[in-house]
PyMOL commands that place a pseudoatom at each C-alpha (Angstrom):
pseudoatom trace, name=CA, resn=MET, resi=1, chain=A, elem=C, hetatm=0, pos=[0.063, 0.080, 0.160]
pseudoatom trace, name=CA, resn=SER, resi=2, chain=A, elem=C, hetatm=0, pos=[1.231, 3.583, -1.179]
pseudoatom trace, name=CA, resn=THR, resi=3, chain=A, elem=C, hetatm=0, pos=[1.542, 6.325, 1.435]
pseudoatom trace, name=CA, resn=LYS, resi=4, chain=A, elem=C, hetatm=0, pos=[1.354, 9.758, 0.215]
pseudoatom trace, name=CA, resn=ILE, resi=5, chain=A, elem=C, hetatm=0, pos=[2.973, 12.244, 2.957]
pseudoatom trace, name=CA, resn=LEU, resi=6, chain=A, elem=C, hetatm=0, pos=[2.965, 16.196, 2.409]
pseudoatom trace, name=CA, resn=GLY, resi=7, chain=A, elem=C, hetatm=0, pos=[5.529, 17.783, 4.428]
pseudoatom trace, name=CA, resn=ILE, resi=8, chain=A, elem=C, hetatm=0, pos=[5.258, 21.542, 5.297]
pseudoatom trace, name=CA, resn=PRO, resi=9, chain=A, elem=C, hetatm=0, pos=[8.272, 23.536, 6.455]
pseudoatom trace, name=CA, resn=GLY, resi=10, chain=A, elem=C, hetatm=0, pos=[7.170, 26.066, 9.040]
pseudoatom trace, name=CA, resn=SER, resi=11, chain=A, elem=C, hetatm=0, pos=[9.830, 28.531, 7.874]
pseudoatom trace, name=CA, resn=LEU, resi=12, chain=A, elem=C, hetatm=0, pos=[9.654, 30.512, 4.170]
pseudoatom trace, name=CA, resn=ARG, resi=13, chain=A, elem=C, hetatm=0, pos=[13.735, 30.979, 4.724]
pseudoatom trace, name=CA, resn=LYS, resi=14, chain=A, elem=C, hetatm=0, pos=[15.179, 30.063, 1.717]
pseudoatom trace, name=CA, resn=GLY, resi=15, chain=A, elem=C, hetatm=0, pos=[18.037, 28.233, 3.413]
pseudoatom trace, name=CA, resn=SER, resi=16, chain=A, elem=C, hetatm=0, pos=[15.458, 26.975, 5.885]
pseudoatom trace, name=CA, resn=LEU, resi=17, chain=A, elem=C, hetatm=0, pos=[17.247, 23.968, 8.228]
pseudoatom trace, name=CA, resn=ASN, resi=18, chain=A, elem=C, hetatm=0, pos=[13.606, 22.586, 8.485]
pseudoatom trace, name=CA, resn=SER, resi=19, chain=A, elem=C, hetatm=0, pos=[13.045, 22.428, 4.971]
pseudoatom trace, name=CA, resn=GLY, resi=20, chain=A, elem=C, hetatm=0, pos=[16.361, 20.790, 4.892]
pseudoatom trace, name=CA, resn=LEU, resi=21, chain=A, elem=C, hetatm=0, pos=[14.978, 18.442, 7.623]
pseudoatom trace, name=CA, resn=LEU, resi=22, chain=A, elem=C, hetatm=0, pos=[12.333, 17.325, 5.269]
pseudoatom trace, name=CA, resn=ARG, resi=23, chain=A, elem=C, hetatm=0, pos=[14.447, 16.993, 2.654]
pseudoatom trace, name=CA, resn=ALA, resi=24, chain=A, elem=C, hetatm=0, pos=[16.439, 14.356, 4.387]
pseudoatom trace, name=CA, resn=ALA, resi=25, chain=A, elem=C, hetatm=0, pos=[12.974, 12.891, 5.645]
pseudoatom trace, name=CA, resn=SER, resi=26, chain=A, elem=C, hetatm=0, pos=[12.265, 12.437, 2.012]
pseudoatom trace, name=CA, resn=GLU, resi=27, chain=A, elem=C, hetatm=0, pos=[15.505, 10.271, 1.736]
pseudoatom trace, name=CA, resn=SER, resi=28, chain=A, elem=C, hetatm=0, pos=[14.929, 8.102, 4.502]
pseudoatom trace, name=CA, resn=LEU, resi=29, chain=A, elem=C, hetatm=0, pos=[11.258, 6.848, 3.634]
pseudoatom trace, name=CA, resn=PRO, resi=30, chain=A, elem=C, hetatm=0, pos=[10.304, 3.351, 4.182]
pseudoatom trace, name=CA, resn=ALA, resi=31, chain=A, elem=C, hetatm=0, pos=[9.240, 1.278, 1.000]
pseudoatom trace, name=CA, resn=GLY, resi=32, chain=A, elem=C, hetatm=0, pos=[5.865, 2.403, -0.730]
pseudoatom trace, name=CA, resn=ALA, resi=33, chain=A, elem=C, hetatm=0, pos=[6.110, 6.148, 1.029]
pseudoatom trace, name=CA, resn=THR, resi=34, chain=A, elem=C, hetatm=0, pos=[6.491, 9.203, -1.027]
pseudoatom trace, name=CA, resn=LEU, resi=35, chain=A, elem=C, hetatm=0, pos=[6.852, 12.821, 0.499]
pseudoatom trace, name=CA, resn=GLU, resi=36, chain=A, elem=C, hetatm=0, pos=[6.241, 16.047, -1.107]
pseudoatom trace, name=CA, resn=ILE, resi=37, chain=A, elem=C, hetatm=0, pos=[7.406, 19.154, 0.431]
pseudoatom trace, name=CA, resn=HIS, resi=38, chain=A, elem=C, hetatm=0, pos=[4.776, 22.312, 0.048]
pseudoatom trace, name=CA, resn=SER, resi=39, chain=A, elem=C, hetatm=0, pos=[5.944, 25.766, 0.737]
pseudoatom trace, name=CA, resn=LEU, resi=40, chain=A, elem=C, hetatm=0, pos=[3.739, 28.101, 2.653]
pseudoatom trace, name=CA, resn=ALA, resi=41, chain=A, elem=C, hetatm=0, pos=[5.268, 31.159, 0.470]
pseudoatom trace, name=CA, resn=GLY, resi=42, chain=A, elem=C, hetatm=0, pos=[2.111, 33.143, -1.000]
pseudoatom trace, name=CA, resn=VAL, resi=43, chain=A, elem=C, hetatm=0, pos=[-0.441, 32.267, 1.948]
pseudoatom trace, name=CA, resn=PRO, resi=44, chain=A, elem=C, hetatm=0, pos=[-2.103, 35.293, 2.720]
pseudoatom trace, name=CA, resn=LEU, resi=45, chain=A, elem=C, hetatm=0, pos=[-2.614, 36.403, 6.208]
pseudoatom trace, name=CA, resn=TYR, resi=46, chain=A, elem=C, hetatm=0, pos=[-5.865, 35.150, 7.283]
pseudoatom trace, name=CA, resn=ASN, resi=47, chain=A, elem=C, hetatm=0, pos=[-8.647, 37.490, 6.878]
pseudoatom trace, name=CA, resn=TYR, resi=48, chain=A, elem=C, hetatm=0, pos=[-12.427, 36.673, 6.997]
pseudoatom trace, name=CA, resn=ASP, resi=49, chain=A, elem=C, hetatm=0, pos=[-12.937, 39.305, 4.260]
pseudoatom trace, name=CA, resn=LEU, resi=50, chain=A, elem=C, hetatm=0, pos=[-11.051, 37.653, 2.012]
pseudoatom trace, name=CA, resn=GLU, resi=51, chain=A, elem=C, hetatm=0, pos=[-12.563, 33.908, 2.777]
pseudoatom trace, name=CA, resn=LEU, resi=52, chain=A, elem=C, hetatm=0, pos=[-15.770, 35.838, 2.026]
pseudoatom trace, name=CA, resn=ALA, resi=53, chain=A, elem=C, hetatm=0, pos=[-14.610, 37.084, -1.208]
pseudoatom trace, name=CA, resn=GLY, resi=54, chain=A, elem=C, hetatm=0, pos=[-13.387, 33.544, -2.079]
pseudoatom trace, name=CA, resn=THR, resi=55, chain=A, elem=C, hetatm=0, pos=[-10.742, 31.520, -1.098]
pseudoatom trace, name=CA, resn=PRO, resi=56, chain=A, elem=C, hetatm=0, pos=[-7.429, 32.580, -2.254]
pseudoatom trace, name=CA, resn=GLU, resi=57, chain=A, elem=C, hetatm=0, pos=[-5.679, 30.298, -4.925]
pseudoatom trace, name=CA, resn=PRO, resi=58, chain=A, elem=C, hetatm=0, pos=[-2.440, 29.579, -2.420]
pseudoatom trace, name=CA, resn=VAL, resi=59, chain=A, elem=C, hetatm=0, pos=[-4.892, 28.548, -0.018]
pseudoatom trace, name=CA, resn=ALA, resi=60, chain=A, elem=C, hetatm=0, pos=[-7.219, 26.303, -1.873]
pseudoatom trace, name=CA, resn=GLU, resi=61, chain=A, elem=C, hetatm=0, pos=[-3.884, 24.751, -3.038]
pseudoatom trace, name=CA, resn=LEU, resi=62, chain=A, elem=C, hetatm=0, pos=[-2.832, 23.812, 0.512]
pseudoatom trace, name=CA, resn=ARG, resi=63, chain=A, elem=C, hetatm=0, pos=[-6.064, 22.553, 1.510]
pseudoatom trace, name=CA, resn=ALA, resi=64, chain=A, elem=C, hetatm=0, pos=[-6.248, 20.446, -1.524]
pseudoatom trace, name=CA, resn=ARG, resi=65, chain=A, elem=C, hetatm=0, pos=[-2.958, 18.937, -0.970]
pseudoatom trace, name=CA, resn=ILE, resi=66, chain=A, elem=C, hetatm=0, pos=[-3.499, 18.284, 2.717]
pseudoatom trace, name=CA, resn=GLY, resi=67, chain=A, elem=C, hetatm=0, pos=[-6.763, 16.513, 1.976]
pseudoatom trace, name=CA, resn=GLU, resi=68, chain=A, elem=C, hetatm=0, pos=[-5.079, 14.482, -0.529]
pseudoatom trace, name=CA, resn=ALA, resi=69, chain=A, elem=C, hetatm=0, pos=[-2.387, 13.193, 1.496]
pseudoatom trace, name=CA, resn=ASP, resi=70, chain=A, elem=C, hetatm=0, pos=[-2.591, 10.168, 3.750]
pseudoatom trace, name=CA, resn=GLY, resi=71, chain=A, elem=C, hetatm=0, pos=[-0.430, 11.933, 6.487]
pseudoatom trace, name=CA, resn=LEU, resi=72, chain=A, elem=C, hetatm=0, pos=[1.008, 15.642, 7.218]
pseudoatom trace, name=CA, resn=LEU, resi=73, chain=A, elem=C, hetatm=0, pos=[4.629, 15.940, 8.277]
pseudoatom trace, name=CA, resn=ILE, resi=74, chain=A, elem=C, hetatm=0, pos=[5.216, 19.417, 9.896]
pseudoatom trace, name=CA, resn=ALA, resi=75, chain=A, elem=C, hetatm=0, pos=[9.043, 20.470, 10.595]
pseudoatom trace, name=CA, resn=THR, resi=76, chain=A, elem=C, hetatm=0, pos=[8.901, 23.786, 12.501]
pseudoatom trace, name=CA, resn=PRO, resi=77, chain=A, elem=C, hetatm=0, pos=[11.595, 26.083, 14.203]
pseudoatom trace, name=CA, resn=GLU, resi=78, chain=A, elem=C, hetatm=0, pos=[10.868, 27.758, 17.230]
pseudoatom trace, name=CA, resn=TYR, resi=79, chain=A, elem=C, hetatm=0, pos=[10.011, 31.403, 17.616]
pseudoatom trace, name=CA, resn=ASN, resi=80, chain=A, elem=C, hetatm=0, pos=[9.463, 32.937, 21.040]
pseudoatom trace, name=CA, resn=TYR, resi=81, chain=A, elem=C, hetatm=0, pos=[8.986, 29.894, 22.577]
pseudoatom trace, name=CA, resn=SER, resi=82, chain=A, elem=C, hetatm=0, pos=[6.126, 28.801, 19.841]
pseudoatom trace, name=CA, resn=ILE, resi=83, chain=A, elem=C, hetatm=0, pos=[5.696, 28.400, 16.245]
pseudoatom trace, name=CA, resn=PRO, resi=84, chain=A, elem=C, hetatm=0, pos=[6.368, 30.814, 13.459]
pseudoatom trace, name=CA, resn=GLY, resi=85, chain=A, elem=C, hetatm=0, pos=[3.386, 33.220, 12.482]
pseudoatom trace, name=CA, resn=VAL, resi=86, chain=A, elem=C, hetatm=0, pos=[3.479, 31.866, 9.030]
pseudoatom trace, name=CA, resn=LEU, resi=87, chain=A, elem=C, hetatm=0, pos=[2.730, 28.278, 10.362]
pseudoatom trace, name=CA, resn=LYS, resi=88, chain=A, elem=C, hetatm=0, pos=[0.037, 29.060, 12.666]
pseudoatom trace, name=CA, resn=ASN, resi=89, chain=A, elem=C, hetatm=0, pos=[-1.363, 31.434, 9.759]
pseudoatom trace, name=CA, resn=ALA, resi=90, chain=A, elem=C, hetatm=0, pos=[-1.520, 28.427, 7.485]
pseudoatom trace, name=CA, resn=LEU, resi=91, chain=A, elem=C, hetatm=0, pos=[-3.131, 25.997, 10.048]
pseudoatom trace, name=CA, resn=ASP, resi=92, chain=A, elem=C, hetatm=0, pos=[-5.805, 28.884, 10.429]
pseudoatom trace, name=CA, resn=TRP, resi=93, chain=A, elem=C, hetatm=0, pos=[-6.653, 28.832, 6.868]
pseudoatom trace, name=CA, resn=ALA, resi=94, chain=A, elem=C, hetatm=0, pos=[-6.649, 25.183, 6.548]
pseudoatom trace, name=CA, resn=SER, resi=95, chain=A, elem=C, hetatm=0, pos=[-9.034, 25.177, 9.513]
pseudoatom trace, name=CA, resn=ARG, resi=96, chain=A, elem=C, hetatm=0, pos=[-11.720, 26.804, 7.527]
pseudoatom trace, name=CA, resn=PRO, resi=97, chain=A, elem=C, hetatm=0, pos=[-14.804, 26.118, 7.190]
pseudoatom trace, name=CA, resn=PRO, resi=98, chain=A, elem=C, hetatm=0, pos=[-14.382, 24.010, 10.575]
pseudoatom trace, name=CA, resn=LYS, resi=99, chain=A, elem=C, hetatm=0, pos=[-16.961, 21.459, 9.348]
pseudoatom trace, name=CA, resn=HIS, resi=100, chain=A, elem=C, hetatm=0, pos=[-14.883, 20.539, 6.211]
pseudoatom trace, name=CA, resn=SER, resi=101, chain=A, elem=C, hetatm=0, pos=[-11.284, 21.032, 7.545]
pseudoatom trace, name=CA, resn=PRO, resi=102, chain=A, elem=C, hetatm=0, pos=[-8.550, 18.864, 6.062]
pseudoatom trace, name=CA, resn=LEU, resi=103, chain=A, elem=C, hetatm=0, pos=[-6.828, 18.722, 9.269]
pseudoatom trace, name=CA, resn=THR, resi=104, chain=A, elem=C, hetatm=0, pos=[-9.584, 16.868, 10.969]
pseudoatom trace, name=CA, resn=ARG, resi=105, chain=A, elem=C, hetatm=0, pos=[-8.855, 13.320, 11.548]
pseudoatom trace, name=CA, resn=LYS, resi=106, chain=A, elem=C, hetatm=0, pos=[-5.486, 13.383, 9.499]
pseudoatom trace, name=CA, resn=PRO, resi=107, chain=A, elem=C, hetatm=0, pos=[-2.518, 11.628, 10.880]
pseudoatom trace, name=CA, resn=ILE, resi=108, chain=A, elem=C, hetatm=0, pos=[0.332, 14.052, 11.688]
pseudoatom trace, name=CA, resn=ALA, resi=109, chain=A, elem=C, hetatm=0, pos=[3.945, 14.154, 12.928]
pseudoatom trace, name=CA, resn=ILE, resi=110, chain=A, elem=C, hetatm=0, pos=[5.807, 16.891, 14.239]
pseudoatom trace, name=CA, resn=MET, resi=111, chain=A, elem=C, hetatm=0, pos=[9.590, 17.440, 14.090]
pseudoatom trace, name=CA, resn=GLY, resi=112, chain=A, elem=C, hetatm=0, pos=[11.945, 20.481, 13.979]
pseudoatom trace, name=CA, resn=VAL, resi=113, chain=A, elem=C, hetatm=0, pos=[15.553, 21.824, 13.735]
pseudoatom trace, name=CA, resn=GLY, resi=114, chain=A, elem=C, hetatm=0, pos=[16.414, 24.949, 16.267]
pseudoatom trace, name=CA, resn=GLY, resi=115, chain=A, elem=C, hetatm=0, pos=[18.375, 25.596, 19.130]
pseudoatom trace, name=CA, resn=MET, resi=116, chain=A, elem=C, hetatm=0, pos=[19.848, 23.863, 22.329]
pseudoatom trace, name=CA, resn=MET, resi=117, chain=A, elem=C, hetatm=0, pos=[16.476, 22.118, 22.673]
pseudoatom trace, name=CA, resn=GLY, resi=118, chain=A, elem=C, hetatm=0, pos=[15.691, 21.278, 19.313]
pseudoatom trace, name=CA, resn=THR, resi=119, chain=A, elem=C, hetatm=0, pos=[12.123, 23.136, 19.151]
pseudoatom trace, name=CA, resn=VAL, resi=120, chain=A, elem=C, hetatm=0, pos=[10.792, 21.244, 22.141]
pseudoatom trace, name=CA, resn=ARG, resi=121, chain=A, elem=C, hetatm=0, pos=[8.332, 24.252, 23.025]
pseudoatom trace, name=CA, resn=ALA, resi=122, chain=A, elem=C, hetatm=0, pos=[7.116, 24.775, 19.765]
pseudoatom trace, name=CA, resn=GLN, resi=123, chain=A, elem=C, hetatm=0, pos=[6.458, 21.059, 19.218]
pseudoatom trace, name=CA, resn=ASN, resi=124, chain=A, elem=C, hetatm=0, pos=[4.634, 20.988, 22.040]
pseudoatom trace, name=CA, resn=HIS, resi=125, chain=A, elem=C, hetatm=0, pos=[2.443, 24.168, 21.250]
pseudoatom trace, name=CA, resn=LEU, resi=126, chain=A, elem=C, hetatm=0, pos=[1.764, 22.815, 17.692]
pseudoatom trace, name=CA, resn=ARG, resi=127, chain=A, elem=C, hetatm=0, pos=[0.413, 19.533, 19.354]
pseudoatom trace, name=CA, resn=GLN, resi=128, chain=A, elem=C, hetatm=0, pos=[-1.861, 21.786, 21.407]
pseudoatom trace, name=CA, resn=ILE, resi=129, chain=A, elem=C, hetatm=0, pos=[-3.379, 23.515, 18.159]
pseudoatom trace, name=CA, resn=LEU, resi=130, chain=A, elem=C, hetatm=0, pos=[-3.690, 20.395, 16.730]
pseudoatom trace, name=CA, resn=LEU, resi=131, chain=A, elem=C, hetatm=0, pos=[-5.566, 18.510, 18.685]
pseudoatom trace, name=CA, resn=TYR, resi=132, chain=A, elem=C, hetatm=0, pos=[-8.049, 21.360, 18.767]
pseudoatom trace, name=CA, resn=HIS, resi=133, chain=A, elem=C, hetatm=0, pos=[-8.650, 20.288, 15.526]
pseudoatom trace, name=CA, resn=ASP, resi=134, chain=A, elem=C, hetatm=0, pos=[-9.051, 16.428, 16.123]
pseudoatom trace, name=CA, resn=ALA, resi=135, chain=A, elem=C, hetatm=0, pos=[-5.817, 15.701, 13.977]
pseudoatom trace, name=CA, resn=ARG, resi=136, chain=A, elem=C, hetatm=0, pos=[-4.301, 12.275, 15.108]
pseudoatom trace, name=CA, resn=VAL, resi=137, chain=A, elem=C, hetatm=0, pos=[-1.116, 13.417, 16.171]
pseudoatom trace, name=CA, resn=MET, resi=138, chain=A, elem=C, hetatm=0, pos=[2.030, 11.022, 16.735]
pseudoatom trace, name=CA, resn=ALA, resi=139, chain=A, elem=C, hetatm=0, pos=[3.218, 11.493, 20.271]
pseudoatom trace, name=CA, resn=ARG, resi=140, chain=A, elem=C, hetatm=0, pos=[6.104, 8.866, 19.773]
pseudoatom trace, name=CA, resn=PRO, resi=141, chain=A, elem=C, hetatm=0, pos=[8.418, 9.049, 18.857]
pseudoatom trace, name=CA, resn=GLU, resi=142, chain=A, elem=C, hetatm=0, pos=[9.325, 12.259, 18.893]
pseudoatom trace, name=CA, resn=LEU, resi=143, chain=A, elem=C, hetatm=0, pos=[12.472, 14.369, 16.960]
pseudoatom trace, name=CA, resn=PHE, resi=144, chain=A, elem=C, hetatm=0, pos=[14.072, 17.498, 18.073]
pseudoatom trace, name=CA, resn=VAL, resi=145, chain=A, elem=C, hetatm=0, pos=[17.139, 18.297, 16.363]
pseudoatom trace, name=CA, resn=ARG, resi=146, chain=A, elem=C, hetatm=0, pos=[19.758, 20.851, 17.350]
pseudoatom trace, name=CA, resn=SER, resi=147, chain=A, elem=C, hetatm=0, pos=[21.127, 23.046, 14.789]
pseudoatom trace, name=CA, resn=ARG, resi=148, chain=A, elem=C, hetatm=0, pos=[24.375, 23.029, 15.781]
pseudoatom trace, name=CA, resn=GLY, resi=149, chain=A, elem=C, hetatm=0, pos=[26.766, 20.617, 14.321]
pseudoatom trace, name=CA, resn=SER, resi=150, chain=A, elem=C, hetatm=0, pos=[23.422, 18.600, 12.384]
pseudoatom trace, name=CA, resn=PHE, resi=151, chain=A, elem=C, hetatm=0, pos=[23.764, 20.036, 9.145]
pseudoatom trace, name=CA, resn=ASP, resi=152, chain=A, elem=C, hetatm=0, pos=[26.457, 20.500, 6.532]
pseudoatom trace, name=CA, resn=GLY, resi=153, chain=A, elem=C, hetatm=0, pos=[27.304, 23.910, 4.821]
pseudoatom trace, name=CA, resn=THR, resi=154, chain=A, elem=C, hetatm=0, pos=[24.739, 23.125, 2.172]
pseudoatom trace, name=CA, resn=GLY, resi=155, chain=A, elem=C, hetatm=0, pos=[22.134, 22.469, 4.243]
pseudoatom trace, name=CA, resn=ARG, resi=156, chain=A, elem=C, hetatm=0, pos=[22.178, 19.019, 4.058]
pseudoatom trace, name=CA, resn=LEU, resi=157, chain=A, elem=C, hetatm=0, pos=[21.358, 16.699, 7.424]
pseudoatom trace, name=CA, resn=ALA, resi=158, chain=A, elem=C, hetatm=0, pos=[25.149, 15.124, 8.044]
pseudoatom trace, name=CA, resn=ASP, resi=159, chain=A, elem=C, hetatm=0, pos=[24.673, 14.017, 11.520]
pseudoatom trace, name=CA, resn=GLU, resi=160, chain=A, elem=C, hetatm=0, pos=[24.897, 10.416, 11.178]
pseudoatom trace, name=CA, resn=PRO, resi=161, chain=A, elem=C, hetatm=0, pos=[22.885, 9.647, 14.578]
pseudoatom trace, name=CA, resn=THR, resi=162, chain=A, elem=C, hetatm=0, pos=[20.391, 12.036, 13.642]
pseudoatom trace, name=CA, resn=GLN, resi=163, chain=A, elem=C, hetatm=0, pos=[20.076, 10.661, 10.416]
pseudoatom trace, name=CA, resn=GLN, resi=164, chain=A, elem=C, hetatm=0, pos=[19.055, 7.371, 12.077]
pseudoatom trace, name=CA, resn=LYS, resi=165, chain=A, elem=C, hetatm=0, pos=[16.554, 8.975, 14.391]
pseudoatom trace, name=CA, resn=LEU, resi=166, chain=A, elem=C, hetatm=0, pos=[14.882, 10.171, 11.292]
pseudoatom trace, name=CA, resn=GLN, resi=167, chain=A, elem=C, hetatm=0, pos=[15.007, 6.946, 9.316]
pseudoatom trace, name=CA, resn=ARG, resi=168, chain=A, elem=C, hetatm=0, pos=[13.121, 5.446, 12.581]
pseudoatom trace, name=CA, resn=PHE, resi=169, chain=A, elem=C, hetatm=0, pos=[10.794, 8.353, 12.591]
pseudoatom trace, name=CA, resn=MET, resi=170, chain=A, elem=C, hetatm=0, pos=[9.755, 8.188, 9.314]
pseudoatom trace, name=CA, resn=GLU, resi=171, chain=A, elem=C, hetatm=0, pos=[8.887, 4.378, 9.714]
pseudoatom trace, name=CA, resn=ALA, resi=172, chain=A, elem=C, hetatm=0, pos=[7.101, 5.020, 12.786]
pseudoatom trace, name=CA, resn=PHE, resi=173, chain=A, elem=C, hetatm=0, pos=[5.014, 7.922, 10.796]
pseudoatom trace, name=CA, resn=ALA, resi=174, chain=A, elem=C, hetatm=0, pos=[4.109, 5.556, 7.999]
pseudoatom trace, name=CA, resn=ASP, resi=175, chain=A, elem=C, hetatm=0, pos=[2.986, 2.834, 10.553]
pseudoatom trace, name=CA, resn=TRP, resi=176, chain=A, elem=C, hetatm=0, pos=[1.389, 5.441, 12.502]
pseudoatom trace, name=CA, resn=ILE, resi=177, chain=A, elem=C, hetatm=0, pos=[-0.482, 6.677, 9.184]
pseudoatom trace, name=CA, resn=ASN, resi=178, chain=A, elem=C, hetatm=0, pos=[-1.499, 3.051, 8.222]
pseudoatom trace, name=CA, resn=ALA, resi=179, chain=A, elem=C, hetatm=0, pos=[-3.047, 2.221, 11.724]
pseudoatom trace, name=CA, resn=TRP, resi=180, chain=A, elem=C, hetatm=0, pos=[-5.423, 5.147, 11.183]
pseudoatom trace, name=CA, resn=ARG, resi=181, chain=A, elem=C, hetatm=0, pos=[-6.292, 4.117, 7.948]
pseudoatom trace, name=CA, resn=THR, resi=182, chain=A, elem=C, hetatm=0, pos=[-8.069, 1.359, 9.085]
pseudoatom trace, name=CA, resn=MET, resi=183, chain=A, elem=C, hetatm=0, pos=[-10.051, 2.626, 11.796]
pseudoatom trace, name=CA, resn=GLU, resi=184, chain=A, elem=C, hetatm=0, pos=[-13.424, 3.771, 11.380]
pseudoatom trace, name=CA, resn=TYR, resi=185, chain=A, elem=C, hetatm=0, pos=[-14.117, 6.942, 13.837]
pseudoatom trace, name=CA, resn=GLN, resi=186, chain=A, elem=C, hetatm=0, pos=[-17.551, 8.079, 14.656]
pseudoatom trace, name=CA, resn=PRO, resi=187, chain=A, elem=C, hetatm=0, pos=[-18.157, 10.542, 17.484]
pseudoatom trace, name=CA, resn=THR, resi=188, chain=A, elem=C, hetatm=0, pos=[-20.473, 9.109, 19.905]
pseudoatom trace, name=CA, resn=THR, resi=189, chain=A, elem=C, hetatm=0, pos=[-21.804, 12.500, 20.663]
pseudoatom trace, name=CA, resn=THR, resi=190, chain=A, elem=C, hetatm=0, pos=[-22.552, 15.847, 19.595]
pseudoatom trace, name=CA, resn=LEU, resi=191, chain=A, elem=C, hetatm=0, pos=[-23.150, 19.167, 20.940]
for i in range(1, 191): cmd.bond("trace and resi %d" % i, "trace and resi %d" % (i + 1))
show_as sticks, trace
zoom trace
């Protein structure tokens, strides 16, 4: 069974290490899995007036790609103990309208490259945001990558122990996606 993963970097920077981590993830996939990286560049700031006027094309494309994917892989930096505004903005757009959000029940894995703690706080905050959308966020294993010494001068993941952790992480994520594929979930109560 093939597994289609959409990777989203939480940074717009051309030399983003989180984009580099997603590229490394695409080289660490188990058999049958593919990963497409989708930039958030072009997604406008969320504004209900824009939504009423018609969904902007970059937003429609983001929603469609999330919806078509079997799983969503987010690589986030950490800004001020949280996720970057560009990532939060994209999630706000993707969640609209709430009853038709492609995030609902979507298997999601979170990883990130950052300073000494490797985006621990940002990942915890992102989990909190995604739980509201009833997303299926993988709890373990976790992948926190320190920026110092993990990448070479070209932005390629060069640290062998981190590469091995990434391989195990991607195998676990493929298993997570496949486990949710076989489950039929129906809420037992409504408000």
